[in-house]
C-alpha positions as CSV (number, residue, x, y, z in Angstrom):
1,M,105.3,-34.3,96.5
2,T,103.4,-37.6,96.5
3,T,99.6,-37.8,96.1
4,L,96.6,-39.7,97.4
5,P,95.9,-42.7,95.3
6,R,93.5,-42.2,92.4
7,L,90.8,-44.7,94.1
8,V,90.8,-42.6,97.2
9,L,90.0,-39.5,95.0
10,C,87.2,-41.3,93.2
11,L,85.7,-42.5,96.4
12,W,85.8,-38.8,97.4
13,C,84.0,-37.8,94.3
14,A,81.2,-40.2,95.0
15,L,80.7,-38.3,98.3
16,L,79.1,-35.5,96.3
17,L,76.0,-37.3,96.2
18,I,75.5,-37.1,100.0
19,P,73.3,-34.3,101.2
20,V,75.1,-31.7,103.2
21,S,74.3,-29.7,106.4
22,A,76.4,-27.6,108.7
23,Q,75.8,-26.1,112.2
24,P,74.2,-22.8,112.4
25,L,76.9,-20.2,112.4
26,V,77.7,-18.5,115.7
27,E,80.7,-16.5,115.1
28,P,81.1,-13.9,112.2
29,E,84.5,-15.1,111.2
30,V,83.3,-18.5,110.6
31,V,81.9,-19.6,107.0
32,Q,80.8,-23.3,108.1
33,Y,81.1,-25.1,111.5
34,W,80.5,-28.6,112.9
35,D,80.6,-29.4,116.7
36,F,79.2,-32.9,116.4
37,E,76.9,-32.3,119.2
38,Q,73.7,-33.8,117.4
39,M,74.9,-35.9,114.3
40,A,77.8,-37.1,112.4
41,D,76.2,-36.5,109.2
42,P,77.4,-35.5,106.5
43,W,80.9,-36.6,107.5
44,V,81.8,-40.0,106.3
45,S,85.0,-42.2,105.6
46,L,86.6,-43.1,102.5
47,N,86.9,-46.6,103.9
48,P,83.6,-48.4,103.5
49,Q,84.6,-50.8,106.4
50,A,85.2,-48.0,108.9
51,I,82.6,-47.1,111.5
52,V,81.7,-43.3,111.7
53,G,79.5,-41.9,114.6
54,L,79.5,-39.8,117.7
55,T,81.1,-40.8,121.0
56,A,80.3,-39.5,124.4
57,A,83.2,-41.2,126.0
58,Q,84.5,-38.4,128.5
59,D,88.3,-39.1,127.5
60,D,87.5,-38.6,123.7
61,V,85.3,-35.5,123.9
62,L,87.1,-32.2,123.8
63,A,84.1,-29.8,124.1
64,G,80.5,-30.1,124.6
65,T,79.0,-33.8,125.0
66,S,80.3,-35.5,122.0
67,S,82.9,-35.7,119.3
68,L,83.3,-37.3,115.8
69,E,84.7,-40.9,116.1
70,V,86.1,-43.1,113.2
71,K,86.8,-46.7,113.9
72,Y,88.9,-48.7,111.5
73,L,91.4,-51.3,111.0
74,F,94.8,-50.2,109.8
75,R,95.9,-52.7,107.1
76,A,99.3,-54.6,107.4
77,V,102.0,-54.3,104.7
78,N,101.8,-56.1,101.5
79,T,98.1,-56.5,101.7
80,G,97.5,-54.3,98.7
81,M,95.1,-52.1,100.7
82,E,97.3,-50.5,103.4
83,G,97.6,-47.4,101.1
84,I,93.9,-46.9,100.9
85,L,91.6,-48.2,103.6
86,N,92.9,-46.3,106.6
87,G,91.0,-43.7,108.7
88,S,89.4,-40.8,107.1
89,A,86.8,-38.4,107.8
90,V,85.5,-36.3,105.0
91,V,82.7,-33.7,104.2
92,P,81.3,-33.0,100.6
93,L,81.0,-29.4,99.8
94,P,79.1,-29.5,96.7
95,G,78.5,-25.7,96.7
96,G,82.1,-25.1,97.5
97,A,83.4,-23.0,100.5
98,P,83.1,-19.2,99.2
99,G,84.8,-17.0,101.7
100,M,86.9,-19.5,103.3
101,A,90.4,-18.1,104.2
102,G,91.4,-21.2,106.3
103,I,90.4,-23.9,108.6
104,S,90.6,-24.9,112.1
105,L,89.9,-28.4,113.6
106,W,90.8,-30.4,116.7
107,F,92.1,-34.0,116.0
108,K,93.2,-36.9,118.2
109,S,94.4,-40.4,117.1
110,S,94.5,-43.6,119.3
111,K,97.9,-44.4,117.7
112,T,101.0,-42.1,116.9
113,T,100.4,-41.3,113.1
114,T,101.0,-38.8,110.3
115,A,97.7,-37.4,109.3
116,L,96.8,-34.7,106.6
117,V,93.9,-32.3,105.8
118,G,93.1,-32.7,102.3
119,G,90.8,-31.1,99.7
120,R,89.8,-31.4,96.0
121,E,88.6,-28.9,93.6
122,N,85.8,-29.6,91.0
123,G,88.5,-28.9,88.3
124,G,90.6,-31.8,89.5
125,G,93.3,-30.1,91.6
126,A,93.9,-31.8,94.8
127,Y,95.7,-30.3,97.8
128,M,97.1,-31.5,101.2
129,A,98.5,-30.2,104.4
130,P,100.2,-33.0,106.5
131,F,100.9,-32.9,110.2
132,F,102.3,-35.3,112.9
133,A,99.6,-36.8,115.5
134,P,101.1,-38.1,118.8
135,A,98.9,-40.8,120.3
136,G,96.1,-40.0,122.7
137,M,96.5,-36.2,122.5
138,W,94.0,-33.6,121.2
139,Q,95.8,-30.9,119.2
140,Q,94.6,-28.1,117.2
141,V,95.3,-27.8,113.5
142,T,95.0,-24.5,112.1
143,L,95.8,-23.9,108.3
144,G,95.5,-21.0,106.0
145,L,95.1,-21.5,102.2
146,D,98.8,-21.3,101.8
147,D,99.5,-24.2,104.0
148,F,98.0,-26.5,101.4
149,Y,100.4,-28.1,98.9
150,P,99.2,-29.3,95.5
151,M,99.5,-33.1,94.7
152,D,101.5,-33.9,91.7
153,E,99.1,-36.4,90.0
154,M,96.4,-34.0,90.3
155,P,97.6,-30.6,88.8
156,D,95.8,-27.3,89.1
157,P,96.4,-24.9,86.5
158,N,96.8,-21.9,88.9
159,G,98.5,-23.8,91.6
160,K,96.6,-22.7,94.4
161,L,93.6,-23.8,96.6
162,D,90.3,-22.1,95.4
163,P,87.7,-22.4,98.1
164,E,84.9,-21.7,95.8
165,Q,85.9,-24.7,93.8
166,L,86.1,-27.0,96.6
167,E,84.1,-30.4,96.3
168,G,85.1,-31.7,99.6
169,L,87.4,-31.5,102.6
170,G,88.6,-34.3,104.9
171,V,91.2,-35.5,107.5
172,V,93.1,-38.8,106.6
173,D,95.3,-41.0,108.8
174,A,97.9,-40.8,106.0
175,S,100.9,-43.0,107.3
176,G,99.6,-46.1,105.2
177,F,99.9,-44.7,101.7
178,L,102.6,-42.3,102.4
179,S,104.8,-45.2,103.6
180,T,103.9,-47.1,100.4
181,L,104.6,-44.1,98.1
182,L,107.9,-43.1,99.8
183,G,109.3,-46.6,99.7
184,K,111.7,-48.3,102.0
185,L,111.5,-46.2,104.9
186,P,107.8,-46.3,106.9
187,V,106.3,-43.0,107.9
188,A,105.9,-42.8,111.8
189,G,102.8,-44.6,112.9
190,F,102.9,-47.2,110.2
191,E,101.7,-50.1,112.4
192,P,98.8,-52.3,111.5
193,G,95.9,-53.0,113.9
194,A,92.7,-51.3,115.1
195,R,92.5,-47.6,115.3
196,R,90.2,-44.8,116.1
197,M,90.5,-41.0,115.2
198,Y,88.6,-38.0,116.4
199,L,87.5,-34.8,115.3
200,D,85.7,-31.9,117.0
201,E,85.1,-28.1,116.5
202,V,85.9,-28.1,112.9
203,K,85.6,-24.5,111.4
204,L,86.1,-23.1,108.0
205,L,87.3,-19.7,108.6
206,A,86.5,-16.5,107.0
207,V,89.7,-14.8,108.3
208,A,93.2,-16.2,107.5
209,P,95.3,-17.4,110.5
210,E,97.9,-14.8,111.6
211,K,100.8,-14.8,109.4
212,E,103.9,-16.5,110.7
213,T,106.8,-14.4,111.4
214,V,110.4,-15.2,111.7
215,P,111.2,-16.4,115.2
216,Y,114.7,-14.8,115.5
217,P,116.3,-11.6,113.9
218,L,117.5,-11.5,110.2
219,E,118.8,-8.8,108.3
220,G,117.4,-7.7,104.9
221,P,114.0,-8.1,103.3
222,A,111.4,-10.2,105.2
223,P,112.1,-14.0,104.9
224,V,109.9,-16.8,103.6
225,V,108.7,-18.6,106.8
226,L,108.2,-22.2,106.2
227,D,107.6,-23.1,110.0
228,S,107.8,-20.6,112.9
229,C,106.9,-23.4,115.2
230,D,104.4,-21.3,116.9
231,R,101.3,-23.2,115.9
232,E,100.4,-26.3,117.9
233,A,100.3,-28.9,115.1
234,I,103.8,-30.1,113.9
235,R,103.2,-29.8,110.0
236,W,105.9,-32.0,108.9
237,I,105.9,-35.6,107.7
238,V,108.0,-37.9,110.0
239,V,109.7,-40.9,108.5
240,G,111.5,-43.8,110.2
241,G,112.4,-44.4,113.9
242,R,109.9,-45.6,116.5
243,D,108.7,-44.7,120.1
244,W,108.0,-41.2,119.0
245,K,107.0,-38.4,121.4
246,A,106.7,-35.1,119.6
247,I,105.2,-32.0,121.2
248,R,105.3,-28.2,120.8
249,E,106.9,-26.5,123.8
250,A,106.7,-22.8,124.8
251,D,110.0,-20.8,124.4
252,E,111.7,-19.6,127.5
253,P,111.6,-15.9,128.0
254,N,115.4,-15.6,127.7
255,D,115.6,-17.5,124.5
256,Q,117.6,-15.3,122.1
257,G,115.2,-13.7,119.7
258,A,112.8,-16.7,120.2
259,G,109.1,-16.8,118.9
260,T,106.5,-18.3,121.0
261,G,107.2,-22.1,120.7
262,H,109.5,-24.8,119.2
263,Y,109.3,-28.5,118.6
264,R,110.7,-31.3,120.7
265,F,111.2,-34.7,119.2
266,E,112.0,-37.9,121.2
267,Y,112.5,-41.2,119.2
268,T,114.2,-44.4,119.1
269,L,116.6,-44.7,116.0
270,P,117.3,-48.5,115.3
271,G,120.8,-49.2,114.2
272,G,121.2,-49.4,110.4
273,T,118.3,-46.9,109.7
274,L,117.8,-43.3,109.6
275,V,115.1,-40.6,110.8
276,A,113.9,-37.9,108.5
277,W,111.3,-34.8,108.8
278,L,110.0,-33.9,105.4
279,K,108.4,-30.4,104.8
280,P,106.5,-29.9,101.5
281,V,107.3,-26.6,99.6
282,R,105.0,-25.0,97.1
283,Q,106.9,-24.7,93.9
284,G,108.0,-21.0,93.4
285,Q,107.6,-20.4,97.3
286,L,111.3,-20.1,97.7
287,A,112.0,-18.0,94.5
288,D,114.6,-15.3,95.0
289,T,115.9,-16.9,98.3
290,K,119.5,-17.2,99.1
291,A,119.7,-19.1,102.1
292,L,118.0,-21.5,104.5
293,H,117.9,-20.8,108.3
294,L,117.0,-23.0,111.4
295,A,117.6,-23.3,115.0
296,L,118.5,-26.5,116.4
297,R,119.7,-28.2,119.7
298,A,120.0,-31.7,120.8
299,G,120.4,-34.2,123.8
300,Q,123.8,-35.2,122.4
301,K,125.7,-33.6,119.6
302,L,124.4,-34.9,116.2
303,T,125.4,-34.6,112.7
304,L,122.3,-34.2,110.5
305,M,121.9,-33.7,106.9
306,V,119.6,-31.0,105.3
307,S,118.5,-31.5,101.7
308,V,116.1,-30.1,99.1
309,E,114.3,-31.7,96.2
310,E,113.5,-29.8,93.0
311,K,110.3,-30.4,90.9
312,G,112.3,-32.4,88.5
313,K,113.4,-34.7,91.6
314,A,117.2,-33.4,91.6
315,R,118.2,-33.5,95.1
316,Y,120.8,-31.2,96.9
317,A,122.2,-31.7,100.6
318,Q,124.4,-30.5,103.1
319,Q,125.8,-31.6,106.5
320,I,125.1,-29.6,109.4
321,E,125.7,-29.9,113.3
322,A,123.2,-29.9,116.3
323,N,125.0,-29.0,119.4
324,A,124.2,-30.7,122.9
325,G,122.8,-28.6,125.7
326,D,120.5,-25.9,126.4
327,E,121.8,-23.3,123.9
328,W,120.2,-23.0,120.5
329,T,122.5,-23.5,117.4
330,Y,121.3,-20.9,114.7
331,L,122.3,-22.1,111.5
332,T,122.5,-20.2,108.0
333,I,122.8,-22.5,105.0
334,P,123.5,-20.8,101.6
335,W,121.8,-22.6,98.8
336,D,125.2,-22.5,97.1
337,D,126.7,-24.6,99.9
338,L,124.4,-27.5,99.1
339,S,125.8,-30.3,96.6
340,L,124.1,-32.4,94.1
341,E,123.6,-35.9,95.7
342,K,125.6,-38.8,94.0
343,D,122.4,-40.7,92.8
344,S,120.8,-37.6,91.4
345,K,120.9,-35.7,88.3
346,D,120.2,-32.1,87.3
347,D,119.9,-31.1,83.6
348,N,121.2,-27.6,84.4
349,G,123.7,-28.7,87.2
350,K,122.7,-26.0,89.8
351,L,120.1,-25.7,92.6
352,D,117.2,-23.5,91.4
353,P,115.2,-22.2,94.6
354,E,112.1,-21.6,92.7
355,Q,112.1,-25.3,91.9
356,I,112.2,-26.6,95.4
357,T,109.1,-28.8,96.4
358,L,110.5,-30.4,99.3
359,L,112.8,-29.7,102.3
360,T,114.2,-32.6,104.5
361,L,116.0,-32.8,107.6
362,A,117.4,-36.2,108.5
363,D,119.3,-37.9,111.3
364,P,121.4,-40.7,109.5
365,S,123.6,-41.5,112.6
366,G,122.0,-44.9,112.8
367,L,123.5,-46.0,109.5
368,A,127.0,-45.7,110.8
369,G,126.6,-47.6,114.0
370,E,126.3,-50.9,115.3
371,P,122.9,-52.7,115.1
372,E,121.5,-51.3,118.3
373,D,118.8,-48.8,119.2
374,Y,119.8,-45.2,119.8
375,K,117.8,-42.8,121.9
376,R,117.6,-39.4,120.5
377,V,116.2,-35.9,121.7
378,L,116.1,-33.0,119.0
379,W,114.7,-29.5,119.2
380,L,113.8,-27.5,116.2
381,N,112.8,-23.7,115.8
382,G,112.0,-21.1,113.1
383,V,112.8,-22.7,109.6
384,C,112.9,-19.8,107.0
385,A,114.7,-18.8,103.9
386,S,116.2,-15.2,103.5
387,K,116.4,-13.3,100.3
């Protein structure tokens, strides 16, 4: 998976010189806590031009009397700065975060965007956890240590986030540099202009979030759950399209084998383009798995593509169908059914599940149509891999 630009990481290192304070602990399961009731310090931005402070505006406060506010200018394409000087709110942790098993925070953006929670260890390893942020909506982001994915350009010998080695944590408006690094297709929310992002109730948890479970019955050993869709934040990178509306909805009681929630995506697909949802995968996470499982339904019948990418960048894909209507389509896609993409190469000529680092679901229907806009609605539930 792509990574934060090195300049951003260098700026992050400089934050270690800032004195650190945290709110008094009020819950035994919380390691550190910031409620932003009295001050913004020690939270700062990686963007020296951003304005960081507290806001008491009623519409922008989640709890209490104030929240953290970051005002910034989202840079236009081809300025050379769009991948760096975006919104961010970071806190240095020079003593690490011993005992941390996860993080919970509330986030809101004035514009639809793709954001991420990122952390860097003092040994150089860097980790991220991306999520989709609809405009103007507070959403809770809850992450365990296993929800963080290593960044390629900042390797970590043990390949996992070690809280006691953390130098800092932060939340970043990531659509700028992700769009720059991904190439032709802009990440959702890649629009220049003035923006604001908000944080509240940030907690470093001593107890890991409840383990995600498979949202429908499967035979055999317990599957590897990539996204149960039971948490509020949509932990995918959304690429292409516009006019996005994406929320988590509660499952209907009569949904067959359903969990507690699913995702609903509404978007406009311009003619001649595609839309994609990217899910990072930790290398080795899918070792010994045999097939991918997911549930879909759509506003109209759609032909989609599911693909995976190995550590060496070899890509394998398979066409799937999402049926229209209220009934879920439960899909099982054996890894052996995926074919190597024409413009991709693999030294051993076969898909190795333990090497998968990225899962992609794409709606390419705009590529085959006339140059006009298409309105789409897609529901997603329970993404997992069986052994």
